[in-house]
C-alpha positions as a printed Julia matrix, in Angstrom:
331×3 Matrix{Float64}:
   0.0     0.0    0.0
   1.55    3.31  -1.09
  -1.05    5.66   0.37
  -3.45    5.44   3.26
  -7.04    4.76   2.47
  -9.68    6.16   4.71
 -13.04    5.13   6.06
 -16.37    5.43   4.35
 -17.38    7.92   7.03
 -14.68   10.35   5.91
 -15.41    9.8    2.23
 -19.04   10.76   2.67
 -18.2    13.45   5.23
 -20.83   11.91   7.5
 -20.52   11.45  11.24
 -23.11    8.75  11.82
 -22.53    5.36  10.18
 -25.19    2.69   9.85
 -24.15    0.19  12.43
 -24.98   -2.14  15.27
 -25.01   -0.68  18.8
 -22.31   -1.98  21.11
 -21.25   -1.23  24.65
 -17.95    0.44  25.48
 -16.5    -3.02  26.11
 -17.39   -4.02  22.55
 -20.29   -6.36  23.35
 -23.64   -6.09  21.58
 -26.65   -4.56  23.29
 -29.5    -7.0   22.67
 -33.01   -7.54  23.93
 -34.72  -10.82  24.76
 -35.57  -11.43  21.11
 -32.0   -10.94  19.97
 -32.55   -7.45  18.59
 -30.78   -4.3   19.65
 -32.31   -2.14  22.33
 -31.97    1.12  24.2
 -32.14    1.31  28.0
 -35.66    1.91  29.28
 -36.31    5.59  29.86
 -32.85    6.47  28.56
 -31.6     8.34  25.53
 -33.16    7.45  22.22
 -30.06    7.75  20.04
 -26.78    5.86  20.12
 -24.78    9.06  20.38
 -26.81   10.39  23.31
 -26.5     7.04  25.06
 -22.73    7.27  24.86
 -22.39    3.79  23.33
 -20.09    2.82  20.5
 -21.06    2.06  16.95
 -19.06    0.03  14.46
 -18.0     2.03  11.39
 -19.82    1.17   8.18
 -16.78   -0.26   6.43
 -13.11   -0.81   7.13
 -11.1     2.19   8.27
  -7.5     1.95   7.11
  -4.99    4.08   8.94
  -1.79    5.38   7.39
   0.62    2.41   7.14
   3.67    4.69   7.51
   3.99    8.39   8.08
   6.45   10.03   5.72
   7.94   13.44   5.16
   7.12   16.81   6.68
   5.94   19.67   4.47
   5.99   23.37   5.29
   2.33   24.05   4.53
   2.68   27.82   4.82
   2.97   30.75   7.18
   0.22   31.49   9.67
  -1.03   34.66   8.07
  -3.36   36.14  10.7
  -1.22   38.56  12.69
  -3.52   38.22  15.72
  -3.09   34.45  15.92
   0.01   34.74  18.1
  -0.56   31.99  20.68
  -2.08   29.2   18.6
  -3.11   26.5   21.03
  -6.03   24.67  19.4
  -6.31   23.58  15.78
  -8.84   21.41  13.97
  -9.58   20.51  10.35
 -13.19   20.87   9.28
 -14.92   17.58   8.47
 -17.58   19.19   6.25
 -15.47   21.82   4.47
 -12.23   20.21   3.23
  -9.28   22.58   3.35
 -10.79   24.75   6.09
  -9.15   24.91   9.53
 -10.32   26.5   12.79
  -7.92   27.69  15.5
  -7.85   29.52  18.81
  -5.36   31.5   20.83
  -4.27   30.52  24.32
  -5.3    32.48  27.43
  -5.38   36.25  27.17
  -7.53   36.48  24.06
 -11.25   37.13  23.75
 -13.82   34.46  22.9
 -13.12   34.02  19.19
 -12.03   31.5   16.59
  -9.73   32.03  13.63
 -10.35   30.42  10.23
  -7.56   29.58   7.81
  -6.87   27.56   4.7
  -4.61   24.5    4.49
  -1.65   26.76   3.71
  -2.17   28.98   6.76
  -3.73   31.87   4.84
  -6.35   33.72   6.93
  -9.97   33.43   5.84
 -11.76   35.23   8.66
 -12.79   35.16  12.31
 -15.78   34.21  14.43
 -16.72   35.92  17.68
 -18.3    33.39  20.03
 -21.29   34.64  21.99
 -22.46   32.79  25.08
 -18.84   32.01  25.95
 -16.03   33.54  27.96
 -12.32   32.9   27.55
 -10.69   32.14  30.89
  -7.95   29.84  29.6
  -8.82   28.36  26.22
  -6.44   25.56  25.31
  -7.6    23.04  22.73
 -10.18   22.76  19.99
 -11.91   19.61  18.78
 -14.61   18.56  16.34
 -17.21   15.84  16.57
 -20.79   14.74  15.97
 -23.76   16.5   17.5
 -27.5    16.82  16.91
 -26.83   19.49  14.28
 -24.39   17.23  12.41
 -20.88   18.54  13.03
 -19.9    20.66  16.03
 -16.81   22.47  17.24
 -15.81   21.97  20.88
 -13.75   24.7   22.56
 -11.79   23.67  25.65
 -11.68   26.28  28.41
  -9.73   23.85  30.57
  -6.4    25.49  31.38
  -5.56   25.83  35.07
  -1.83   26.27  35.63
  -2.24   27.01  39.34
  -4.98   24.37  39.81
  -7.24   26.84  41.53
 -10.35   26.86  39.33
 -13.57   25.55  40.85
 -14.98   24.48  37.47
 -14.16   24.31  33.78
 -16.16   24.54  30.56
 -16.31   23.03  27.1
 -18.2    25.23  24.65
 -20.07   23.53  21.82
 -21.31   25.18  18.64
 -22.47   23.88  15.25
 -19.64   24.08  12.76
 -20.29   27.31  10.86
 -20.32   27.44   7.08
 -17.35   29.59   6.1
 -18.29   32.31   3.59
 -16.31   32.87   0.43
 -15.6    36.5    1.34
 -12.09   36.86   2.75
 -11.51   38.76   5.96
 -15.01   38.23   7.35
 -15.87   38.8   11.0
 -19.05   37.05  12.08
 -20.74   36.12  15.32
 -21.91   32.62  16.28
 -23.36   31.36  19.56
 -22.18   28.47  21.7
 -23.69   26.46  24.54
 -21.75   25.75  27.71
 -20.93   22.28  29.03
 -19.47   23.05  32.49
 -17.68   20.32  34.43
 -15.61   19.39  37.46
 -13.22   16.48  37.97
 -14.14   13.6   40.29
 -10.95   13.9   42.34
  -9.13   17.23  42.32
  -8.42   20.27  40.2
  -6.29   19.57  37.1
  -4.5    21.59  34.49
  -5.36   20.32  31.0
  -4.53   21.37  27.46
  -5.99   18.52  25.38
  -9.59   17.83  24.41
 -10.84   15.18  21.98
 -14.31   14.18  20.81
 -14.72   10.69  19.4
 -15.93   10.94  15.77
 -18.26    7.93  16.09
 -19.56    7.92  19.66
 -19.52   11.65  20.32
 -17.89   11.03  23.72
 -15.87   14.0   25.03
 -12.5    13.35  26.68
 -10.25   15.73  28.62
  -6.56   14.8   28.91
  -4.61   16.39  31.73
  -1.24   18.12  31.66
   0.64   16.58  34.57
   3.93   17.55  36.18
   7.06   17.1   34.1
   7.55   13.45  33.14
   4.32   12.27  34.77
   1.82   10.38  32.59
  -1.38   12.22  31.7
  -4.82   11.1   32.81
  -7.95   10.76  30.68
 -11.42   11.77  31.87
 -14.73   11.62  29.99
 -18.03   13.47  30.13
 -20.96   11.35  31.27
 -23.71   10.94  28.68
 -26.14   12.41  27.8
 -24.66   15.89  27.69
 -26.78   18.55  29.4
 -25.85   22.14  28.51
 -25.73   24.5   31.48
 -25.57   21.72  34.07
 -22.2    21.03  35.71
 -21.1    17.47  34.98
 -18.68   15.42  37.06
 -16.22   13.76  34.71
 -15.41   10.05  34.91
 -11.84    8.75  35.13
 -11.0     6.52  32.14
  -7.29    5.7   32.1
  -3.72    6.88  32.58
  -1.73    7.2   29.36
   1.73    5.73  28.81
   3.01    9.25  28.06
   4.61   11.53  28.94
   7.49    9.33  30.07
  10.28   10.47  32.37
  12.19   11.68  29.31
   9.31   13.7   27.86
   8.05   17.22  28.22
   4.35   17.73  28.93
   1.3    16.89  26.82
  -0.31   19.9   25.16
  -2.78   18.66  22.53
  -4.57   15.69  21.01
  -6.69   14.67  18.02
  -8.74   11.66  16.99
  -8.41   10.2   13.5
 -11.62   10.94  11.52
 -12.72    7.31  11.97
 -11.63    6.94  15.58
  -9.03    4.17  15.24
  -6.01    6.33  16.04
  -5.18    9.14  18.4
  -2.43   11.74  18.07
  -0.92   13.16  21.25
   1.16   16.33  21.11
   4.01   16.67  23.58
   6.34   19.65  23.64
   9.2    17.44  22.45
   7.47   14.98  20.08
   4.2    13.75  18.56
   3.02   10.19  19.21
   0.17    8.11  17.84
  -1.9     5.45  19.62
  -3.89    2.86  17.66
  -6.4     0.1   18.21
  -7.02   -2.96  16.05
 -10.35   -3.6   14.27
 -12.8    -5.04  16.77
 -11.12   -3.49  19.8
 -13.31   -1.4   22.13
 -12.77    2.29  21.45
 -11.44    3.25  24.87
  -8.67    0.67  24.68
  -6.83    3.29  22.65
  -5.92    5.21  25.81
  -3.84    2.31  27.17
  -2.02    1.48  23.93
   1.73    2.03  23.46
   2.73    5.41  22.07
   4.6     5.34  18.76
   6.63    8.42  17.87
   5.65    9.84  14.45
   7.55   12.34  12.27
   7.1    15.96  13.29
   9.1    19.13  13.12
  10.61   20.78  16.2
   8.61   23.91  16.96
   9.34   26.66  19.54
   6.27   25.92  21.68
   4.26   23.31  19.83
   0.77   22.88  21.25
  -1.59   22.19  18.34
  -2.19   19.03  16.33
  -4.98   17.79  14.03
  -5.55   15.15  11.39
  -6.64   16.31   7.96
 -10.28   15.69   7.08
  -9.39   12.47   5.21
  -6.9    11.21   7.8
  -4.08   10.98   5.24
  -1.95   13.67   6.88
  -1.71   15.62  10.09
  -0.84   19.21  10.9
   1.02   20.84  13.77
   1.52   24.45  14.76
   3.28   26.42  17.48
   2.52   29.36  19.68
   4.42   32.61  19.03
   4.11   35.06  16.16
   5.53   34.32  12.73
   5.13   30.54  12.89
   4.24   28.1   10.12
   1.65   25.39   9.66
   3.5    22.09   9.26
   2.1    18.96   7.62
   3.21   15.33   7.96
   2.09   13.22   5.02
   1.33    9.53   4.58
   3.77    7.6    2.39
């Protein structure tokens, strides 16, 4: 195989695949007659129930990551602390990004070569310490998830993920538009944590927060309980402790799910690693898999990572002005 193929989900740019409901441990949910069922009185959709679905077709990951391409300079002069980056799933070639703490509640839009397209002001949201940006399924189809989860001093009493339907980017360059978001506030089940990584599973819609631990200490993974209830503070559930960072690593600053969910990129200050599961594995097994270092360029303060919309490449970017968007391609 000379190039990676990608799943039917990505080809059709659809989030929901026709499938058989399964539990998080991979077993089928069946009723007494052998058919699938939903819990009595519970959510009526698979996504709201927080259960997994099997992709409608094989999802082939990149067999080997290859060279690194300078995709282009980050052209928006106000995008000086790029911390979150995500590739649109419905508008190929469109990327959304956010600054770190200190900025207002807004998102930047760029092309695949870093050229600025416009900006969105986010109403219904405040920017305490925005860190990461993710994308995933929602009732409206595709939603952006903004992670206000930074807490360097570990003194915050609560945190928030903001969710908004992915906006359709106009053709006019330099636009400034306003879109509204709903708040998903949360607390941890144990103690306050600093975190800079947020991922939303592209099939299940489950939201995961990955902590930024002390130097050389492995990060922890927490998930939102389902169904999501905007405006109501949720208590996250502990899922797993990653195998990174190791004692020789610098801290974890970003993450991204492959468009079909079978791989997970983790961004450390000193390297990028990928975790994978085999076909048939339960989704959450991915968080306990070994971390394989993948090609990436050394950046001054690299915090952002995202797969392309087809999963055949991934992009990284750094904080600081005058940086470039860098792309690692599949051989």
